[in-house]
C-alpha positions in Angstrom: -26.6 -22.2 -9.4 -23.3 -21.3 -9.7 -21.2 -19.0 -7.2 -20.8 -16.0 -9.9 -24.8 -16.0 -10.2 -25.4 -16.3 -6.5 -23.0 -13.0 -6.3 -25.0 -11.0 -8.5 -28.2 -11.8 -7.0 -27.2 -10.5 -3.8 -25.6 -7.7 -5.1 -29.1 -6.7 -7.0 -30.7 -7.5 -3.6 -28.1 -5.1 -1.8 -29.4 -2.5 -4.0 -33.0 -2.9 -3.9 -32.5 -2.7 -0.3 -30.2 0.3 -0.5 -33.3 2.2 -2.5 -35.7 1.3 0.4 -37.2 -2.3 -0.9 -37.1 -4.8 2.1 -37.7 -8.6 2.5 -38.8 -10.5 5.3 -35.9 -10.5 8.2 -36.5 -14.7 8.3 -35.1 -14.9 4.4 -31.3 -15.6 4.6 -30.4 -16.8 1.1 -26.6 -17.5 2.7 -26.5 -17.8 6.7 -22.5 -17.6 7.9 -22.4 -21.1 8.4 -23.8 -21.9 5.1 -21.3 -19.3 3.0 -18.0 -20.7 5.3 -19.1 -24.1 4.0 -19.3 -23.4 0.4 -16.4 -20.5 0.1 -13.4 -23.0 -1.6 -10.8 -24.8 0.4 -8.0 -23.6 -2.3 -6.8 -20.1 -1.7 -5.9 -19.6 -5.6 -9.9 -20.5 -6.3 -10.9 -18.3 -3.5 -9.0 -15.5 -5.1 -10.7 -16.1 -8.4 -14.1 -15.9 -6.3 -13.5 -12.5 -5.0 -12.0 -11.1 -8.1 -15.6 -11.8 -9.7 -17.7 -10.6 -6.2 -20.6 -8.6 -6.9 -21.9 -8.5 -3.0 -22.0 -5.0 -2.6 -21.7 -2.0 -4.6 -18.1 -1.1 -4.3 -17.8 -3.7 -7.2 -19.1 -0.7 -9.3 -16.6 1.9 -8.3 -13.3 -0.2 -7.7 -10.6 -0.2 -10.5 -9.1 -3.4 -8.9 -9.4 -6.0 -6.3 -7.1 -6.6 -3.8 -7.4 -10.5 -2.2 -4.0 -10.9 -0.5 -0.3 -11.0 -0.7 2.6 -13.1 0.5 3.7 -16.2 1.8 1.0 -19.0 2.3 2.7 -20.1 5.1 3.6 -17.2 6.7 3.5 -17.0 10.8 1.8 -13.5 10.5 -1.0 -12.1 8.8 -1.3 -8.1 8.5 -4.9 -7.2 8.1 -5.6 -3.3 7.2 -9.5 -2.0 6.5 -9.3 -1.3 3.2 -7.1 -0.8 -0.3 -5.2 2.5 -0.1 -5.9 4.8 -3.2 -2.6 3.9 -4.8 -3.4 0.0 -4.4 -6.5 0.3 -6.1 -5.1 2.5 -8.8 -2.3 -0.4 -9.4 -3.3 -3.4 -8.2 -0.9 -4.1 -6.1 0.0 -3.9 -2.6 2.7 -2.0 -0.7 2.4 1.0 -2.9 2.6 4.6 -2.0 3.7 6.1 1.1 1.9 4.0 3.1 3.2 1.0 1.6 6.7 1.9 2.0 6.2 2.6 5.4 4.4 -0.6 6.3 7.2 -2.2 4.5 10.0 -0.5 6.3 8.0 -1.6 9.6 8.2 -5.0 8.6 11.8 -5.4 7.0 13.5 -2.9 9.7 11.7 -4.0 12.7 10.8 -7.2 12.5 14.4 -8.2 10.5 11.7 -10.4 7.9 11.0 -9.8 4.3 7.6 -8.5 3.2 7.2 -11.6 1.0 7.2 -13.8 3.7 4.4 -12.2 5.7 0.7 -12.1 4.8 -1.3 -9.1 3.8 -4.9 -8.9 3.3 -8.0 -6.2 4.0 -11.1 -6.3 5.9 -12.7 -5.0 2.3 -10.9 -6.5 -0.8 -12.1 -2.9 -3.0 -11.5 1.0 -2.3 -14.6 2.6 -0.9 -15.8 5.7 -3.0 -16.4 7.3 0.2 -15.9 5.9 3.3 -16.1 2.3 4.9 -19.3 0.9 6.7 -20.3 -2.1 8.3 -22.2 -3.9 4.6 -19.2 -3.5 3.1 -17.3 -5.5 5.9 -19.9 -8.0 6.5 -20.0 -8.4 2.7 -15.9 -9.5 2.4 -15.7 -11.0 6.1 -16.6 -14.6 5.3 -13.8 -14.0 2.5 -11.2 -12.8 5.3 -12.0 -15.7 7.6 -11.5 -18.4 5.2 -8.3 -16.7 4.4 -7.4 -17.0 8.0 -8.6 -20.7 8.3 -6.5 -21.4 4.8 -3.3 -19.2 5.9 -3.1 -20.6 9.7 -0.8 -17.6 10.8 0.5 -18.0 14.4 -0.3 -14.2 14.8 -2.7 -11.5 13.2 -1.5 -7.8 13.3 -4.6 -5.5 12.9 -3.4 -2.3 11.7 -5.4 0.5 12.4 -8.7 1.4 14.7 -10.8 0.7 11.9 -9.7 -2.6 11.3 -9.4 -3.3 15.3 -13.0 -2.2 15.8 -14.9 -4.1 12.7 -12.7 -7.5 13.9 -14.2 -7.1 17.5 -16.9 -5.2 17.0 -15.7 -2.5 19.8 -15.8 1.4 18.9 -13.7 2.9 22.1 -10.9 0.4 23.3 -8.3 0.6 20.6 -6.3 3.0 22.6 -6.3 0.8 25.5 -5.7 -2.5 23.6 -3.4 -1.1 21.1 0.1 -3.1 21.2 -1.2 -6.2 23.7 -1.5 -9.6 23.4 -5.2 -10.4 22.6 -6.9 -13.6 21.1 -9.5 -13.7 17.8 -10.5 -16.8 16.4 -7.9 -19.1 19.0 -5.3 -17.1 17.2 -2.9 -14.5 18.9 -3.7 -10.7 17.7 -1.9 -7.4 18.5 -3.4 -4.3 17.4 -1.2 -1.6 16.3 -1.7 1.5 14.3 -2.1 1.6 10.5 0.9 3.3 8.1 -1.9 5.9 6.9 -2.5 7.0 10.4 1.5 7.5 11.3 1.9 9.2 8.5 -0.6 11.6 9.6 0.6 11.7 13.4 4.3 11.2 13.2 4.6 11.5 16.9 3.2 7.8 17.4 6.0 6.4 15.0 7.5 5.7 18.5 4.9 3.8 20.0 4.9 1.8 16.7 7.9 0.7 17.1 7.5 -0.7 20.3 4.3 -2.5 19.1 6.5 -4.3 16.4 9.0 -4.7 19.0 6.4 -6.8 20.8 5.3 -8.5 17.8 8.7 -9.6 16.9 9.1 -11.2 20.5 5.8 -13.0 20.1 7.0 -14.4 16.8 10.2 -15.4 18.1 8.7 -17.5 20.9 6.0 -19.0 18.4 8.6 -20.3 16.5 
């Protein structure tokens, strides 16, 4: 059975479950450890798999799959929650006002080109309504494999949603924002998302200091 066939089968099972059907709890077609083992160790093959993914209903509403972009040898990986409307529309990262602001945060504060970092999302497809745990769970193994293959020295999580899903915490973003944490044995700093900063410009000063801390961590690790 090919990976594409498996993905379509899982998508159909998710659809049935959303309509009220259920199956025995012990049935686990692809346990986490098995899924991780079977994912390819080549970033381009992984990208192809993700672009042909049908694990959740977002595959029906997406216009484009936003897998990731940037240097495959990046020291820092930025993780957002999901593609923006303009990214989904154009199939490209750093689009729209949020993309422009994130570019400035990287290039003007970190003093590195945006092409030198790697950016991806928890979820590779834009949600039609709101992001939920099923979407994140469906993409989680893809994200973990990306981290494994890129091997960043530092991860920057963008926004409260991203932090909450990565750490399975709902209420600690404000306390931990800007602090050096550890995720999967990799240093991680949570900060505001560009989308939040556009809606709350008074927080840009705090985000600036977060980026300075990120810059300092990167300089010390190289």
